[in-house]
C-alpha positions as CSV (number, residue, x, y, z in Angstrom):
1,X,-34.2,15.8,-9.4
2,X,-32.0,17.3,-6.5
3,X,-28.3,18.0,-6.5
4,X,-26.1,17.7,-3.3
5,X,-22.8,19.3,-3.4
6,X,-20.3,18.4,-0.6
7,X,-16.7,18.7,0.1
8,X,-14.5,21.7,1.1
9,X,-11.2,23.2,0.4
10,X,-9.6,21.1,-2.3
11,X,-12.6,18.9,-3.1
12,X,-16.0,19.0,-4.5
13,X,-18.5,16.0,-5.0
14,X,-21.7,16.3,-6.6
15,X,-24.5,13.8,-5.9
16,X,-27.9,13.5,-7.8
17,X,-30.8,12.7,-5.5
18,X,-33.4,11.0,-7.8
19,X,-36.8,10.3,-6.1
20,X,-37.5,7.6,-8.7
21,X,-33.8,6.2,-8.9
22,X,-30.7,5.6,-6.7
23,X,-28.4,8.2,-5.6
24,X,-25.4,8.8,-8.0
25,X,-22.1,10.4,-7.6
26,X,-21.9,12.4,-10.9
27,X,-18.8,14.7,-10.4
28,X,-15.5,14.5,-8.5
29,X,-13.2,17.3,-8.9
30,X,-10.2,19.1,-7.1
31,X,-11.1,22.6,-5.9
32,X,-9.1,25.8,-5.9
33,X,-8.9,27.4,-2.5
34,X,-11.2,27.9,0.4
35,X,-14.3,28.5,-1.7
36,X,-14.2,25.2,-3.5
37,X,-14.3,26.5,-6.9
38,X,-14.6,23.7,-9.4
39,X,-12.8,23.3,-12.6
40,X,-15.5,24.0,-15.1
41,X,-14.6,21.0,-17.3
42,X,-15.4,18.6,-14.4
43,X,-18.8,20.1,-13.9
44,X,-20.3,19.2,-17.4
45,X,-21.8,16.2,-16.3
46,X,-24.8,14.3,-17.6
47,X,-27.7,14.7,-15.2
48,X,-28.9,11.3,-16.2
49,X,-28.1,8.8,-13.4
50,X,-26.2,6.1,-15.3
51,X,-24.3,4.4,-12.3
52,X,-25.8,3.9,-8.9
53,X,-23.6,5.1,-6.1
54,X,-23.9,1.5,-4.5
55,X,-23.9,-1.9,-6.2
56,X,-25.2,-4.7,-4.0
57,X,-26.3,-8.2,-4.6
58,X,-27.8,-11.0,-2.6
59,X,-28.8,-14.6,-3.3
60,X,-32.0,-14.3,-4.9
61,X,-31.5,-10.8,-6.0
62,X,-28.8,-10.8,-8.7
63,X,-28.0,-8.8,-11.6
64,X,-29.7,-7.6,-14.9
65,X,-28.4,-8.3,-17.5
66,X,-26.3,-11.2,-16.0
67,X,-22.5,-11.5,-16.4
68,X,-19.3,-11.3,-14.7
69,X,-19.4,-7.7,-13.9
70,X,-20.4,-6.3,-10.5
71,X,-22.5,-3.6,-11.8
72,X,-26.0,-3.9,-13.1
73,X,-27.2,-5.2,-9.7
74,X,-31.0,-5.3,-9.3
75,X,-30.8,-4.1,-5.8
76,X,-28.4,-1.3,-6.6
77,X,-30.8,0.0,-9.1
78,X,-33.8,-0.3,-6.6
79,X,-32.2,1.8,-3.9
80,X,-33.9,4.8,-3.0
81,X,-32.7,8.1,-1.2
82,X,-33.8,8.5,2.5
83,X,-31.8,11.4,3.6
84,X,-28.4,12.4,4.6
85,X,-26.4,13.8,7.5
86,X,-23.0,15.7,8.0
87,X,-20.7,15.6,11.0
88,X,-17.3,16.6,11.9
89,X,-15.0,14.0,13.6
90,X,-12.9,14.5,16.5
91,X,-9.7,15.0,14.3
92,X,-11.5,17.7,12.2
93,X,-12.4,15.5,9.3
94,X,-15.8,16.2,7.6
95,X,-18.1,13.0,7.3
96,X,-21.1,12.8,4.9
97,X,-23.5,9.8,5.5
98,X,-26.1,9.2,2.6
99,X,-28.8,6.9,3.6
100,X,-30.8,4.8,0.9
101,X,-33.2,1.6,1.2
102,X,-34.2,-1.1,-0.9
103,X,-38.3,-1.1,-1.0
104,X,-38.4,-4.8,-1.8
105,X,-36.1,-6.2,0.8
106,X,-36.0,-3.3,3.3
107,X,-32.3,-3.4,3.2
108,X,-30.8,0.0,4.6
109,X,-27.7,1.1,2.8
110,X,-25.4,3.9,4.0
111,X,-22.7,5.4,2.0
112,X,-19.9,7.1,4.1
113,X,-17.5,9.7,2.8
114,X,-14.8,11.3,4.9
115,X,-12.7,14.2,3.8
116,X,-9.9,15.9,5.5
117,X,-9.9,19.5,4.7
118,X,-7.2,20.7,2.4
119,X,-6.8,17.3,0.9
120,X,-8.0,16.7,-2.5
121,X,-9.2,13.1,-1.6
122,X,-12.0,11.4,0.2
123,X,-12.3,8.0,1.9
124,X,-15.4,5.9,1.5
125,X,-17.2,2.8,2.4
126,X,-20.8,1.1,2.5
127,X,-22.7,-0.1,5.5
128,X,-25.7,-2.6,5.2
129,X,-28.4,-3.3,7.9
130,X,-31.8,-5.0,8.2
131,X,-34.4,-4.6,11.0
132,X,-36.2,-7.7,9.8
133,X,-35.5,-10.8,7.9
134,X,-32.2,-11.8,6.5
135,X,-30.1,-11.6,3.3
136,X,-27.2,-13.5,2.0
137,X,-25.1,-10.6,0.6
138,X,-22.6,-11.9,-2.1
139,X,-21.4,-8.7,-3.3
140,X,-21.2,-4.8,-2.0
141,X,-19.3,-2.2,-3.6
142,X,-17.2,0.2,-1.4
143,X,-17.3,2.8,-4.3
144,X,-19.1,3.0,-7.6
145,X,-19.3,6.0,-10.0
146,X,-18.9,7.2,-13.4
147,X,-17.6,10.6,-12.2
148,X,-14.0,9.7,-12.2
149,X,-13.9,9.7,-15.9
150,X,-13.6,13.0,-17.9
151,X,-17.2,14.1,-18.0
152,X,-16.9,15.4,-21.6
153,X,-16.1,11.8,-23.0
154,X,-18.9,9.4,-23.9
155,X,-16.5,6.4,-24.0
156,X,-13.2,5.2,-22.8
157,X,-11.1,5.7,-25.8
158,X,-8.0,7.6,-25.2
159,X,-8.0,6.7,-21.4
160,X,-5.6,4.4,-19.8
161,X,-5.2,2.4,-16.5
162,X,-2.0,2.8,-14.4
163,X,-1.8,-0.2,-12.3
164,X,0.9,-2.6,-10.8
165,X,1.5,-6.3,-10.7
166,X,3.2,-7.9,-7.6
167,X,5.0,-11.0,-7.0
168,X,7.7,-12.3,-4.5
169,X,11.1,-10.4,-5.2
170,X,9.2,-8.7,-8.0
171,X,6.9,-6.1,-6.6
172,X,5.5,-2.9,-7.9
173,X,5.8,-3.6,-11.4
174,X,3.7,-0.7,-13.0
175,X,2.3,-0.6,-16.4
176,X,0.0,1.8,-18.3
177,X,-2.4,0.1,-20.6
178,X,-5.2,1.8,-22.7
179,X,-8.7,0.6,-21.4
180,X,-9.5,-0.8,-24.9
181,X,-6.5,-3.1,-24.4
182,X,-7.0,-4.3,-20.8
183,X,-10.5,-5.8,-21.6
184,X,-13.1,-3.2,-22.6
185,X,-14.4,-4.2,-26.0
186,X,-15.9,-1.7,-28.2
187,X,-19.6,-2.6,-29.2
188,X,-22.5,-0.8,-30.9
189,X,-24.5,0.0,-27.7
190,X,-27.5,1.4,-29.7
191,X,-27.7,-1.6,-32.1
192,X,-27.3,-4.2,-29.1
193,X,-29.7,-2.0,-26.8
194,X,-27.6,-3.0,-23.9
195,X,-24.4,-1.9,-22.3
196,X,-21.1,-3.6,-23.0
197,X,-20.6,-6.5,-20.6
198,X,-16.8,-6.6,-20.8
199,X,-14.7,-5.4,-17.8
200,X,-11.2,-4.6,-16.8
201,X,-10.4,-6.1,-13.5
202,X,-7.5,-6.0,-11.2
203,X,-7.7,-8.1,-8.0
204,X,-5.8,-10.0,-5.4
205,X,-6.9,-13.1,-3.6
206,X,-6.2,-14.7,-0.2
207,X,-4.4,-13.6,2.9
208,X,-1.6,-11.6,0.8
209,X,-3.3,-8.4,-0.1
210,X,-0.7,-7.6,-2.5
211,X,0.7,-10.9,-3.4
212,X,-0.7,-10.6,-7.1
213,X,-1.3,-7.0,-7.7
214,X,-1.3,-3.6,-5.9
215,X,-4.7,-2.1,-4.7
216,X,-3.6,1.3,-6.1
217,X,-4.7,2.3,-9.5
218,X,-5.1,5.6,-11.6
219,X,-6.9,6.6,-14.6
220,X,-5.2,9.1,-17.0
221,X,-5.5,10.5,-20.6
222,X,-3.1,9.0,-23.1
223,X,-4.5,10.4,-26.3
224,X,-2.9,13.8,-26.2
225,X,-5.9,15.2,-24.7
226,X,-6.2,16.9,-21.2
227,X,-5.3,14.8,-18.2
228,X,-6.8,17.3,-15.7
229,X,-9.2,14.7,-14.6
230,X,-6.5,12.3,-13.5
231,X,-7.7,10.2,-10.7
232,X,-6.1,7.7,-8.3
233,X,-7.5,5.2,-5.8
234,X,-6.6,2.5,-3.4
235,X,-8.6,-0.2,-1.8
236,X,-7.8,-0.3,1.8
237,X,-8.1,-4.0,2.9
238,X,-5.7,-6.5,4.2
239,X,-7.2,-9.3,2.4
240,X,-8.8,-10.0,-0.9
241,X,-10.1,-7.0,-3.0
242,X,-10.8,-5.9,-6.5
243,X,-11.3,-2.9,-8.6
244,X,-13.2,-2.9,-11.8
245,X,-13.6,-0.5,-14.9
246,X,-16.2,-0.9,-17.6
247,X,-18.8,1.0,-19.6
248,X,-22.5,1.7,-18.9
249,X,-25.1,2.3,-21.6
250,X,-24.2,6.1,-21.7
251,X,-20.7,6.3,-20.2
252,X,-18.3,4.4,-17.9
253,X,-17.6,3.4,-14.3
254,X,-15.0,2.7,-11.7
255,X,-16.0,0.1,-8.9
256,X,-14.0,-0.6,-5.8
257,X,-14.6,-3.5,-3.5
258,X,-13.4,-5.9,-0.7
259,X,-14.0,-9.7,-1.0
260,X,-16.6,-11.0,-3.4
261,X,-18.3,-14.3,-3.8
262,X,-17.5,-14.7,-7.5
263,X,-13.6,-14.1,-6.9
264,X,-13.0,-14.9,-3.4
265,X,-15.7,-17.2,-2.1
266,X,-17.1,-14.5,0.2
267,X,-20.8,-14.2,1.4
268,X,-22.2,-12.8,4.6
269,X,-25.7,-12.8,6.1
270,X,-27.1,-9.4,7.2
271,X,-29.9,-9.6,9.7
272,X,-31.3,-7.7,12.7
273,X,-28.2,-7.2,15.1
274,X,-25.7,-8.4,12.2
275,X,-25.0,-5.5,10.1
276,X,-22.0,-5.4,7.7
277,X,-19.4,-2.7,6.9
278,X,-17.5,-3.1,3.6
279,X,-13.7,-2.5,3.0
280,X,-12.8,1.1,2.8
281,X,-11.3,2.9,-0.2
282,X,-9.5,6.3,-1.0
283,X,-10.1,8.2,-4.1
284,X,-7.8,11.2,-5.0
285,X,-8.0,14.0,-7.8
286,X,-5.0,15.6,-9.3
287,X,-5.0,19.3,-10.1
288,X,-5.4,20.4,-13.7
289,X,-2.7,19.3,-15.9
290,X,-0.6,17.4,-13.3
291,X,-1.5,14.0,-14.7
292,X,-0.4,10.9,-12.7
293,X,2.2,12.5,-10.6
294,X,-0.5,15.0,-9.4
295,X,-3.1,12.4,-8.8
296,X,-0.6,10.4,-6.8
297,X,0.4,13.5,-4.8
298,X,-3.0,14.0,-3.7
299,X,-3.3,10.3,-2.7
300,X,-0.1,10.7,-0.8
301,X,-1.7,13.5,1.3
302,X,-4.7,11.0,1.8
303,X,-2.3,8.5,3.1
304,X,-1.1,10.7,5.6
305,X,-4.5,11.8,6.7
306,X,-5.7,8.3,7.3
307,X,-2.8,7.2,9.4
308,X,-3.3,6.6,13.1
309,X,-0.7,8.9,14.5
310,X,1.6,7.8,17.2
311,X,4.3,9.7,19.0
312,X,6.7,6.7,18.6
313,X,6.5,6.8,14.7
314,X,7.7,10.6,14.5
315,X,11.4,9.9,15.1
316,X,11.8,7.8,12.0
317,X,14.6,5.7,13.3
318,X,17.2,3.9,11.1
319,X,16.9,0.2,11.4
320,X,19.9,-2.4,10.9
321,X,18.5,-5.9,10.2
322,X,20.9,-8.8,10.2
323,X,19.0,-10.9,7.5
324,X,19.4,-9.7,3.8
325,X,22.5,-10.8,2.2
326,X,24.1,-11.1,5.7
327,X,23.0,-13.8,8.2
328,X,20.0,-15.0,6.3
329,X,18.1,-16.6,9.1
330,X,21.1,-18.1,11.0
331,X,21.8,-15.6,13.8
332,X,24.1,-16.6,16.8
333,X,25.8,-14.7,19.5
334,X,29.1,-15.1,17.8
335,X,28.0,-13.7,14.7
336,X,25.7,-10.9,16.2
337,X,28.1,-9.2,18.5
338,X,30.6,-7.8,15.9
339,X,27.4,-6.8,13.8
340,X,26.0,-4.9,16.5
341,X,29.2,-3.0,17.1
342,X,29.4,-2.2,13.4
343,X,25.8,-1.2,13.2
344,X,26.2,1.1,16.1
345,X,29.4,2.6,14.6
346,X,27.5,3.1,11.2
347,X,24.7,5.2,13.1
348,X,21.8,2.9,13.2
349,X,19.0,3.6,15.8
350,X,17.5,-0.1,16.0
351,X,19.2,-3.4,15.6
352,X,16.8,-6.1,14.4
353,X,17.6,-9.9,14.9
354,X,15.8,-11.5,12.1
355,X,14.6,-15.0,11.6
356,X,16.1,-18.0,13.3
357,X,16.6,-16.7,16.8
358,X,14.0,-19.2,18.1
359,X,15.1,-22.6,16.9
360,X,18.0,-24.9,16.2
361,X,18.8,-26.0,12.7
362,X,15.8,-26.3,10.4
363,X,12.9,-24.5,11.8
364,X,10.3,-23.6,9.2
365,X,7.6,-26.1,10.2
366,X,8.3,-26.0,14.0
367,X,7.7,-22.4,14.7
368,X,5.1,-21.0,17.1
369,X,6.4,-20.8,20.6
370,X,8.9,-18.0,19.9
371,X,11.3,-19.0,22.7
372,X,15.1,-18.0,22.3
373,X,17.4,-20.9,21.2
374,X,20.0,-21.8,23.8
375,X,21.9,-23.4,21.2
376,X,22.4,-20.2,19.2
377,X,22.8,-18.1,22.3
378,X,24.8,-20.1,25.0
379,X,24.8,-16.9,27.2
380,X,21.2,-16.4,26.6
381,X,19.4,-14.0,24.0
382,X,19.8,-11.4,27.1
383,X,23.5,-11.3,26.5
384,X,23.1,-10.1,22.8
385,X,20.1,-7.6,23.7
386,X,22.3,-6.1,26.5
387,X,25.0,-5.4,23.8
388,X,22.6,-3.7,21.6
389,X,21.3,-1.5,24.4
390,X,24.8,-0.8,25.6
391,X,25.6,0.3,22.0
392,X,22.8,2.9,22.3
393,X,20.3,1.0,20.0
394,X,16.7,-0.4,20.4
395,X,16.6,-4.3,20.1
396,X,14.1,-5.6,17.7
397,X,13.0,-9.2,16.8
398,X,11.6,-10.9,13.8
399,X,8.2,-12.6,14.5
400,X,5.7,-14.4,12.6
401,X,3.0,-14.7,15.3
402,X,0.0,-15.7,12.9
403,X,1.4,-19.2,11.9
404,X,2.1,-22.4,13.8
405,X,4.4,-25.1,12.3
406,X,2.8,-28.3,11.6
407,X,5.6,-29.9,13.8
408,X,5.4,-27.3,16.5
409,X,4.3,-28.4,20.0
410,X,1.8,-25.7,19.9
411,X,0.0,-27.3,17.1
412,X,-1.4,-29.8,19.5
413,X,-1.7,-27.6,22.5
414,X,-4.2,-25.1,20.9
415,X,-7.9,-26.3,20.0
416,X,-8.6,-26.9,16.5
417,X,-11.0,-23.9,16.5
418,X,-8.0,-21.6,16.7
419,X,-6.7,-22.5,13.3
420,X,-7.9,-22.0,9.8
421,X,-9.9,-25.1,8.9
422,X,-11.9,-26.3,5.8
423,X,-14.5,-28.8,6.1
424,X,-13.3,-29.7,9.6
425,X,-9.7,-30.2,8.4
426,X,-6.9,-27.9,9.4
427,X,-5.4,-25.9,6.6
428,X,-1.8,-26.7,6.2
429,X,0.2,-24.7,3.7
430,X,4.1,-24.5,3.4
431,X,4.5,-26.5,6.4
432,X,2.5,-24.2,8.6
433,X,-0.9,-23.8,10.1
434,X,-2.6,-20.5,10.3
435,X,-4.1,-19.0,13.5
436,X,-7.7,-17.6,13.3
437,X,-7.4,-14.5,15.4
438,X,-11.2,-14.6,16.1
439,X,-10.7,-17.3,18.3
440,X,-9.7,-16.4,22.1
441,X,-7.1,-18.7,22.3
442,X,-5.4,-17.8,19.3
443,X,-5.5,-14.2,20.4
444,X,-4.4,-15.0,23.9
445,X,-1.3,-16.7,22.4
446,X,-0.2,-13.8,20.2
447,X,-0.8,-11.4,23.1
448,X,1.4,-13.4,25.5
449,X,4.3,-13.8,22.9
450,X,4.5,-10.1,22.2
451,X,4.0,-9.1,26.0
452,X,6.7,-11.6,26.9
453,X,9.4,-10.4,24.7
454,X,8.5,-6.7,25.3
455,X,8.9,-7.4,29.2
456,X,11.8,-9.9,29.0
457,X,14.0,-8.3,26.5
458,X,12.7,-4.7,26.0
459,X,11.9,-5.2,22.5
460,X,11.0,-1.9,20.8
461,X,10.7,-3.1,17.2
462,X,9.0,-6.1,15.7
463,X,9.5,-7.2,12.1
464,X,6.2,-8.9,11.7
465,X,6.5,-11.4,8.8
466,X,3.9,-13.5,7.1
467,X,5.1,-16.1,4.8
468,X,1.9,-18.4,4.4
469,X,-1.0,-18.1,1.8
470,X,-3.7,-20.2,3.2
471,X,-6.2,-20.2,0.3
472,X,-9.5,-18.5,0.4
473,X,-10.1,-18.7,4.1
474,X,-11.7,-20.7,6.8
475,X,-15.2,-22.2,6.9
476,X,-15.4,-22.7,10.7
477,X,-18.8,-22.1,12.0
478,X,-20.4,-22.6,8.7
479,X,-19.3,-19.3,7.2
480,X,-18.1,-19.0,3.6
481,X,-14.4,-19.3,3.5
482,X,-14.0,-15.7,2.3
483,X,-16.1,-14.5,5.2
484,X,-13.9,-16.5,7.6
485,X,-10.7,-14.7,5.9
486,X,-12.5,-11.3,6.2
487,X,-13.2,-11.9,9.9
488,X,-9.5,-13.0,10.7
489,X,-8.1,-10.0,8.7
490,X,-10.3,-7.6,10.8
491,X,-9.3,-9.4,13.9
492,X,-5.5,-9.0,13.0
493,X,-6.1,-5.1,12.7
494,X,-7.8,-4.9,15.9
495,X,-4.8,-6.9,17.4
496,X,-2.3,-4.4,15.9
497,X,-4.4,-1.4,17.6
498,X,-4.6,-3.3,20.9
499,X,-0.9,-4.2,20.9
500,X,0.4,-0.7,20.4
501,X,-2.1,0.7,23.0
502,X,-0.5,-1.6,25.5
503,X,3.0,-1.0,24.2
504,X,2.9,2.6,22.9
505,X,6.7,2.6,22.3
506,X,6.6,-0.5,20.1
507,X,7.4,0.0,16.4
508,X,6.0,-2.7,14.1
509,X,7.3,-3.3,10.5
510,X,4.8,-4.9,8.0
511,X,6.5,-7.6,6.1
512,X,5.0,-10.7,4.2
513,X,7.6,-12.4,2.1
514,X,8.8,-9.1,1.5
515,X,5.8,-6.8,0.4
516,X,3.1,-9.2,0.0
517,X,0.9,-7.4,2.5
518,X,1.3,-3.7,1.5
519,X,-2.1,-2.1,1.9
520,X,-3.5,0.8,3.9
521,X,-5.7,-1.1,6.2
522,X,-2.2,-2.4,7.5
523,X,0.0,0.7,6.9
524,X,-2.4,3.1,8.5
525,X,-1.5,1.3,11.7
526,X,1.9,0.3,11.4
527,X,5.4,1.9,11.3
528,X,7.3,0.5,8.3
529,X,6.7,-1.7,5.3
530,X,9.3,-3.9,3.8
531,X,9.2,-3.2,0.0
532,X,10.8,-6.6,-1.1
533,X,12.9,-9.6,-0.4
534,X,14.9,-8.9,-3.6
535,X,18.6,-9.8,-3.1
536,X,19.9,-8.2,-6.2
537,X,20.5,-4.3,-5.7
538,X,20.3,-3.7,-9.5
539,X,16.8,-5.4,-9.6
540,X,15.9,-3.7,-6.4
541,X,16.3,-0.3,-7.9
542,X,13.2,-0.4,-9.7
543,X,11.3,-1.7,-6.8
544,X,12.7,1.1,-4.5
545,X,11.9,3.8,-7.3
546,X,8.2,2.6,-7.5
547,X,7.5,2.1,-3.9
548,X,6.1,5.6,-3.2
549,X,3.3,5.2,-5.8
550,X,1.7,2.6,-3.5
551,X,3.0,3.8,0.0
552,X,4.3,6.7,1.9
553,X,8.1,7.3,1.3
554,X,8.6,7.7,4.9
555,X,7.1,4.0,5.3
556,X,9.0,2.5,2.2
557,X,11.5,0.2,4.0
558,X,13.9,-0.3,1.1
559,X,16.8,-2.6,1.9
560,X,20.3,-1.3,1.6
561,X,22.7,-4.1,1.9
562,X,26.3,-3.1,0.8
563,X,28.7,-6.1,0.5
564,X,32.5,-5.8,1.3
565,X,33.2,-7.7,-2.1
566,X,31.3,-5.1,-4.4
567,X,33.0,-2.7,-6.4
568,X,32.7,0.9,-5.5
569,X,29.7,1.6,-8.0
570,X,27.7,-1.3,-7.0
571,X,28.3,-0.7,-3.3
572,X,27.1,2.9,-3.7
573,X,24.2,1.7,-5.8
574,X,23.0,-0.6,-3.0
575,X,22.9,2.4,-0.6
576,X,21.2,4.6,-3.0
577,X,18.4,2.1,-3.1
578,X,17.5,3.1,0.5
579,X,18.1,6.8,0.7
580,X,14.8,8.1,-0.7
581,X,12.6,5.8,1.3
582,X,13.3,4.5,4.8
583,X,17.0,3.0,4.6
584,X,16.8,-0.5,6.0
585,X,20.5,-1.4,6.5
586,X,22.0,-4.6,6.4
587,X,25.3,-6.1,5.3
588,X,28.5,-7.3,6.8
589,X,29.5,-3.9,8.0
590,X,32.3,-5.3,10.3
591,X,34.3,-6.7,7.3
592,X,34.3,-3.6,5.4
593,X,37.3,-1.3,4.6
594,X,37.6,2.1,6.1
595,X,36.6,3.7,2.9
596,X,33.6,1.5,2.6
597,X,32.6,2.2,6.2
598,X,32.8,5.8,5.6
599,X,30.6,5.6,2.5
600,X,27.9,3.8,4.6
601,X,28.0,6.7,7.3
602,X,27.8,9.3,4.4
603,X,24.6,7.4,3.0
604,X,23.0,7.5,6.4
605,X,23.9,11.2,6.9
606,X,22.4,12.1,3.5
607,X,19.3,9.7,4.4
608,X,18.8,11.7,7.8
609,X,18.7,14.9,5.7
610,X,15.9,13.4,3.7
611,X,14.1,12.2,6.8
612,X,13.8,15.8,8.1
613,X,11.5,16.7,5.3
614,X,10.3,13.2,4.0
615,X,6.9,13.3,5.8
616,X,5.9,16.3,3.8
617,X,7.4,15.4,0.4
618,X,5.7,14.2,-2.6
619,X,7.0,11.6,-5.1
620,X,7.6,12.3,-8.7
621,X,8.8,10.2,-11.6
622,X,10.5,12.4,-14.3
623,X,11.2,9.4,-16.5
624,X,7.8,8.0,-16.0
625,X,7.2,5.0,-13.4
626,X,9.9,2.6,-13.6
627,X,9.7,-0.5,-15.8
628,X,11.3,-3.5,-14.1
629,X,13.9,-3.8,-16.8
630,X,14.3,-0.2,-17.7
631,X,18.0,1.0,-18.2
632,X,17.5,4.4,-16.5
633,X,15.4,4.7,-13.4
634,X,14.5,7.8,-11.6
635,X,12.7,8.8,-8.4
636,X,12.3,12.4,-7.1
637,X,11.0,13.6,-3.8
638,X,9.7,17.3,-3.9
639,X,10.0,19.0,-0.5
640,X,8.6,22.4,-1.7
641,X,12.2,24.0,-1.6
642,X,13.6,21.6,-4.2
643,X,14.0,18.0,-5.0
644,X,16.0,15.0,-3.8
645,X,16.4,12.8,-7.0
646,X,17.7,9.3,-7.0
647,X,19.1,8.2,-10.5
648,X,20.1,4.6,-11.5
649,X,21.8,3.6,-14.7
650,X,21.5,-0.2,-14.8
651,X,23.5,-1.2,-17.8
652,X,27.1,-1.3,-18.5
653,X,28.9,1.7,-20.4
654,X,28.6,5.4,-20.7
655,X,25.0,6.9,-21.1
656,X,23.1,10.1,-20.8
657,X,19.5,11.0,-20.1
658,X,17.3,14.0,-19.8
659,X,15.3,14.6,-16.5
660,X,12.4,17.0,-17.3
661,X,11.6,19.4,-14.4
662,X,9.3,21.8,-16.2
663,X,8.3,23.5,-13.0
664,X,11.8,25.1,-12.8
665,X,12.0,26.0,-16.6
666,X,13.3,29.5,-17.2
667,X,15.0,29.7,-13.8
668,X,18.6,29.2,-12.5
669,X,18.8,26.0,-10.6
670,X,21.7,24.5,-8.3
671,X,22.2,20.9,-9.1
672,X,24.7,18.8,-7.1
673,X,25.4,15.2,-6.4
674,X,24.8,14.5,-2.6
675,X,25.9,10.8,-2.4
676,X,28.3,9.6,-3.0
677,X,29.7,13.2,-2.9
678,X,33.4,12.5,-4.0
679,X,32.6,9.7,-6.5
680,X,33.6,10.5,-10.1
681,X,32.1,9.4,-13.4
682,X,28.8,11.6,-13.4
683,X,27.9,15.0,-14.9
684,X,25.0,17.3,-14.4
685,X,24.1,20.1,-16.6
686,X,21.0,22.3,-16.2
687,X,19.1,23.4,-19.3
688,X,17.1,26.5,-18.1
689,X,15.2,27.0,-21.5
690,X,14.2,23.3,-21.6
691,X,13.5,22.8,-18.0
692,X,15.6,19.9,-17.8
693,X,18.6,18.2,-16.2
694,X,21.2,16.5,-18.4
695,X,22.8,13.6,-16.8
696,X,25.6,11.7,-18.0
697,X,27.7,8.8,-16.5
698,X,30.9,7.3,-17.7
699,X,30.7,4.2,-15.4
700,X,31.3,0.9,-17.0
701,X,29.0,-1.1,-14.6
702,X,25.5,-0.3,-13.0
703,X,25.8,2.9,-11.1
704,X,23.5,5.3,-9.1
705,X,23.6,8.7,-7.5
706,X,21.5,10.8,-5.1
707,X,21.2,14.5,-6.4
708,X,19.8,17.5,-5.0
709,X,18.2,20.2,-7.1
710,X,17.2,23.6,-5.9
711,X,15.8,26.6,-7.8
712,X,17.7,29.9,-7.1
């Protein structure tokens, strides 16, 4: 049995190459320095290959034993090693390709690993090909291994899954649950002579990749033992996905996947000239003792490594959007002109006209042509755009190009094949049809819309929304619905790439009823992510604080929508929500008092200070990941020289809390409120011996502050 070790500075992977069995990934570890020295505790793996590197099944070649799990595939167990090769990509990433084959079906399987030197993470996916015959594949893993578990354990006791549920206006609801409580039943494996068949599965269905759950997870120790092996992961697909945890006969496994037949009605045919590539996934390893925050820091580095860099993204402009708690989809020239002036006076860089600019009155089921409404803009939309430009801002527009309303003239102008359909009938959900971007007519339409808006109005920012969930997919051309969905999702990504090549200055925000499409297939390409449609700033605080667990802080578009009728504390809190992400400004700025307007400008000034360092920060949660209803919520961004910390107290009345910062223990620390700088009612006291910041507030309502902490 041979061993293959691969990685580099910050990462070390160990594979077992068994002539009589499939390849297995048996150790994943962070490394110390350029020599890739591995933490010894992570090297004590069992040389027995208990979990194949790839699980794959086809109709006629299922599982043994059978069940709901996606491991135990007959083909996965039959795979045999054919060799490997290593290359370096044009951006300096290391790439490893491990080749296997199934001797019964001749299916060629390649596992791809990509590593950015210096990042304690890797990206991986699976490629399938056949030279003769055909196979109907109903499942293939992007990643499968037992190596992410503490190798000294023989079971999952004492380990917990950190995961997040998601829903409209209730995104990023994180929980930590012991594996024994999230589905993994304890059985006597020796008595039963089989592995357990229970599983813990987190998944998402349909076109909203994060409509039910987030594709990010982590495995941590919660039994008082070491958490040196804390590992985090993300599935990188803008459609259906799942991850699954379970136990094998000898240990346990983590499996990551794109769409499946069982959960998502997906199958695909692999044949000569018709290969298949799975969704990608990234896995990150935290440093010794750093727990969840350390694993997420490594995953943050990985997110930055896989982004497709564009010069247009580097400026990190501040966007004003007229929608949230402001015009709410009812823009007109009369309403917009004073908002434009007020946004410019506040310091915004981009002014985005949100929904409604293209229609009179009720517009939900008539959209599709995206032509400016003459009733809303008697002098033309050009008049409004010219004011935006004259005030030194870039014009932006809300757009939902993937949908066509059922009452839109375009619904009859485009061919049936350009839309999602099931059994020959167009899918209609929420008053809309969904374009299938694999079709040339659909692609030509969305290209023409964006090209026209850029050419005619100089649009430099598009808020790209997606408010329709069309079920499992489209079965046009006899495909399984999930395969049609996958094809459209990949065509959408290709369209993103193509649009930005044609318009390199154009910034695109990902939005789908808030954050219903918050994945790194999308965010590797786009500029900004709306984190919610939540209109209550107090509820929004938990969403904003949790966002950097699943996306980069510099992409976390957190709404800040101060209202002139708010009291001072709530006004400030609504701005604090945005400062440690990408402050997405809204609100009736022109109706505010001078003091309120000054506070908005102060918030933007502090936010710009954060933006100067944000692309190299790592998020931390000194009070733990926020619960949706927690009284105290805390988010810290560590920039190496100190921390920016946002603190929210979401209940009425005086209160105190302790913010643990153990890395500063025994040192003198400067701690000060940055925003709002002159507001009373908060106290900060550093306890050097405890390595903790004592925080108190006397406010009688929900309140929040941004604090800067720097060691001397």
